[in-house]
C-alpha positions as CSV (number, residue, x, y, z in Angstrom):
1,M,12.6,9.0,18.9
2,T,13.3,5.8,20.9
3,D,15.2,2.9,18.8
4,D,13.3,0.0,18.8
5,R,15.8,-1.5,17.7
6,L,18.2,-1.8,20.8
7,I,16.8,-3.7,23.0
8,V,17.8,-3.7,27.1
9,A,17.9,-7.4,28.9
10,L,17.0,-6.7,31.4
11,D,19.1,-10.2,33.2
12,V,18.9,-8.8,37.2
13,P,17.7,-10.3,40.2
14,N,14.5,-10.1,40.8
15,A,12.1,-7.6,39.5
16,H,12.0,-4.6,41.5
17,A,15.6,-4.0,41.2
18,A,14.3,-4.2,37.1
19,L,12.1,-1.8,37.8
20,E,14.4,0.2,38.8
21,M,17.1,0.2,36.0
22,T,13.5,0.8,32.7
23,Q,13.2,3.4,35.4
24,Q,16.7,5.3,34.9
25,I,16.8,4.4,31.9
26,G,13.3,6.5,30.8
27,D,12.1,7.4,27.0
28,A,15.4,6.4,26.3
29,V,14.7,2.5,25.4
30,N,11.0,1.5,24.4
31,F,12.0,-1.8,24.1
32,Y,12.8,-4.9,27.2
33,K,13.9,-8.5,27.5
34,I,13.0,-10.7,30.7
35,G,14.8,-14.0,30.4
36,L,14.2,-17.1,32.2
37,G,15.8,-15.9,35.3
38,M,13.2,-13.5,36.2
39,L,10.5,-15.4,36.0
40,T,10.5,-17.4,39.4
41,T,10.7,-13.5,40.8
42,G,8.4,-12.0,39.2
43,G,9.0,-11.6,35.8
44,L,5.3,-11.9,34.3
45,A,3.9,-9.0,36.6
46,L,7.1,-7.2,35.9
47,A,6.2,-7.6,31.5
48,N,2.7,-7.2,32.8
49,E,3.3,-3.5,34.8
50,L,5.5,-2.1,31.1
51,I,3.3,-2.7,29.1
52,Q,-0.5,-1.5,30.8
53,E,1.8,1.1,32.7
54,H,4.2,2.5,30.9
55,G,3.8,1.5,27.3
56,K,6.6,-0.6,26.5
57,R,7.4,-3.0,24.4
58,V,8.6,-6.5,26.3
59,F,10.3,-9.9,24.9
60,L,9.9,-13.2,27.0
61,D,12.7,-15.0,26.4
62,M,12.1,-18.3,28.1
63,K,13.1,-20.2,25.3
64,L,10.3,-23.3,25.6
65,F,10.9,-26.7,24.9
66,D,8.9,-29.5,25.1
67,I,6.3,-32.0,23.5
68,G,4.0,-29.8,21.6
69,A,0.5,-29.8,23.3
70,T,3.0,-28.7,26.5
71,V,4.5,-26.4,24.3
72,E,1.2,-25.3,22.7
73,S,-0.4,-24.6,25.5
74,A,2.2,-22.5,28.0
75,V,2.3,-20.0,24.2
76,R,-1.7,-19.3,24.3
77,G,-1.4,-18.6,28.3
78,L,1.4,-15.9,27.6
79,A,-0.5,-14.4,24.6
80,Q,-2.8,-12.9,27.6
81,F,0.6,-10.2,28.1
82,D,0.3,-9.0,25.3
83,L,3.4,-9.2,24.4
84,D,5.9,-8.9,21.6
85,F,8.7,-11.0,21.5
86,L,8.3,-15.1,22.5
87,T,11.8,-17.0,22.5
88,V,11.4,-21.4,22.0
89,H,13.6,-23.9,20.5
90,G,14.1,-23.6,16.8
91,D,13.4,-27.5,16.7
92,P,10.1,-27.1,14.4
93,H,8.2,-29.5,16.2
94,V,8.6,-26.7,18.7
95,V,7.8,-24.1,16.8
96,N,5.0,-25.2,15.0
97,A,3.6,-25.7,18.2
98,A,4.1,-22.3,20.0
99,K,2.6,-20.7,16.9
100,Q,-0.1,-23.0,16.9
101,G,-0.5,-20.9,20.3
102,A,-0.4,-17.8,19.0
103,A,-2.7,-18.1,17.3
104,G,-5.3,-15.1,17.6
105,S,-2.8,-12.8,18.7
106,N,0.2,-10.8,17.5
107,L,2.7,-12.6,20.0
108,K,6.1,-12.7,17.5
109,I,6.8,-16.6,17.5
110,F,11.3,-16.3,17.9
111,G,13.5,-19.5,17.3
112,V,16.7,-20.1,18.9
113,T,19.4,-21.3,16.8
114,I,22.4,-22.3,19.5
115,L,22.9,-20.2,22.1
116,T,25.7,-17.1,21.6
117,S,27.2,-18.5,24.7
118,L,28.4,-22.2,23.4
119,D,31.1,-22.9,20.4
120,R,31.6,-25.9,18.6
121,A,33.5,-27.8,22.2
122,D,30.3,-26.6,23.9
123,L,28.5,-28.5,20.6
124,D,30.9,-31.2,21.3
125,N,30.2,-31.8,24.7
126,C,26.3,-32.1,24.2
127,L,27.5,-35.3,21.7
128,L,25.4,-32.6,18.7
129,Q,25.9,-33.0,15.0
130,P,29.4,-33.0,14.1
131,G,29.9,-29.8,11.3
132,D,30.5,-25.8,11.6
133,I,28.9,-23.8,14.0
134,K,27.7,-21.6,11.4
135,D,25.9,-24.4,9.1
136,L,24.3,-25.8,11.5
137,V,23.1,-22.5,12.4
138,I,22.4,-20.9,8.8
139,T,20.1,-25.0,9.3
140,R,18.4,-24.6,12.0
141,A,17.1,-21.1,10.9
142,A,16.0,-22.3,8.0
143,K,13.6,-25.4,9.2
144,A,13.4,-22.8,11.7
145,F,11.6,-20.6,9.4
146,E,10.0,-23.5,7.4
147,A,7.6,-24.1,9.9
148,G,6.9,-20.8,10.6
149,A,8.5,-19.2,12.7
150,D,8.9,-15.4,13.3
151,G,12.3,-15.0,13.6
152,V,14.5,-16.7,15.1
153,I,17.1,-15.6,17.9
154,A,21.3,-15.7,16.0
155,S,24.3,-14.4,17.2
156,P,25.2,-10.8,15.3
157,Q,28.3,-13.9,13.4
158,E,25.4,-15.1,11.6
159,A,23.2,-12.6,10.7
160,A,24.3,-11.9,6.9
161,L,24.1,-15.5,6.2
162,I,20.5,-16.1,8.0
163,R,19.5,-12.9,6.0
164,A,20.7,-14.2,3.0
165,L,17.8,-17.5,2.9
166,P,15.6,-17.3,0.8
167,E,13.3,-18.4,4.2
168,A,14.0,-15.1,5.7
169,E,12.4,-12.6,3.9
170,G,9.9,-11.4,5.8
171,R,10.7,-12.8,8.8
172,L,12.7,-11.2,11.9
173,I,16.5,-11.5,13.2
174,V,17.2,-11.3,16.8
175,T,20.7,-11.1,17.4
176,P,22.7,-11.4,21.3
177,G,26.2,-11.3,21.8
178,V,26.1,-7.5,20.8
179,R,29.0,-5.9,22.4
180,P,30.3,-1.5,22.0
181,A,33.7,-1.7,21.2
182,G,35.7,-2.2,24.2
183,A,33.2,-4.0,26.2
184,A,34.2,-6.5,28.2
185,L,33.1,-10.4,26.6
186,G,31.4,-11.6,30.0
187,D,29.7,-14.9,29.7
188,Q,29.7,-14.3,25.3
189,K,31.6,-16.0,22.8
190,R,30.3,-15.3,19.5
191,V,30.0,-10.9,20.0
192,A,29.9,-8.5,17.4
193,T,29.0,-4.9,18.1
194,P,26.6,-2.7,17.9
195,Y,27.0,-1.2,14.2
196,N,28.8,-4.4,12.9
197,A,25.6,-6.9,14.3
198,V,22.5,-4.1,12.4
199,N,24.6,-3.9,9.2
200,D,24.9,-7.9,8.6
201,G,20.9,-7.5,9.0
202,A,19.4,-7.7,12.9
203,D,16.7,-6.0,13.4
204,H,17.1,-5.7,16.7
205,I,19.8,-5.9,18.3
206,V,19.9,-7.4,22.6
207,V,22.4,-5.3,24.8
208,G,22.4,-6.2,28.4
209,R,25.2,-6.1,31.4
210,P,26.8,-2.6,29.7
211,I,24.0,-0.4,29.5
212,W,23.2,-1.9,33.7
213,T,26.4,-1.9,34.8
214,A,26.9,2.0,33.2
215,T,26.9,4.7,35.5
216,S,24.8,6.3,33.6
217,P,22.6,3.3,31.7
218,A,20.6,5.7,30.0
219,Q,23.6,7.1,28.0
220,A,24.9,3.6,27.6
221,A,21.7,3.7,25.6
222,I,21.2,6.6,23.9
223,D,24.8,5.9,22.4
224,I,24.1,2.8,21.5
225,V,21.3,3.3,19.7
226,A,23.6,6.3,18.3
227,S,26.4,4.7,17.2
228,L,23.4,2.2,14.3
229,P,23.4,2.2,10.9
230,K,20.7,5.1,9.9
231,T,17.6,4.2,8.9
């Protein structure tokens, strides 16, 4: 039985390459992430094909950010694609607008806390509020939940702290920045193993490069699922 706790990131050059990757992986994975980088190379068409023709679940990682009316309109359009998850930036006005756009659908809205590729030095360069990065993530997560987010995106290093929030009850946590033991970190800076991420409170983990660069992507996915805590 496929374990939907694993979401495979299809961060490959185009939709054709992504579809080929899903065919290589086959029944080993049921849940895929399609990111902003693929939007201009057939990302939405790929999402629709995976859902309608292959029965897969899709997490559309757009990280939307704009004025409320624009976000609401964009989400209302995306909700027609029968997607499972959609990301927006975790600012309360953005989350609230996205929830309004998703009303009447099964689309779950996830607020992005702080990107897992960023560290404190990066935040300083962006002139963002000083303070420990974990504290900022926890605060942003709580505010996103208060604004109605169905879940949040955060690094596995903050998963346990977010799970402990009263506002997190009944909400979901998705963690990118997950790397099997021994895998290269790539552009991620706040990482953990698949086991630790789930053990610390993540409902879903997102893994990309360690799977689609493996000799056998299907086996790589199977191995990651086998390493997760037993349900």
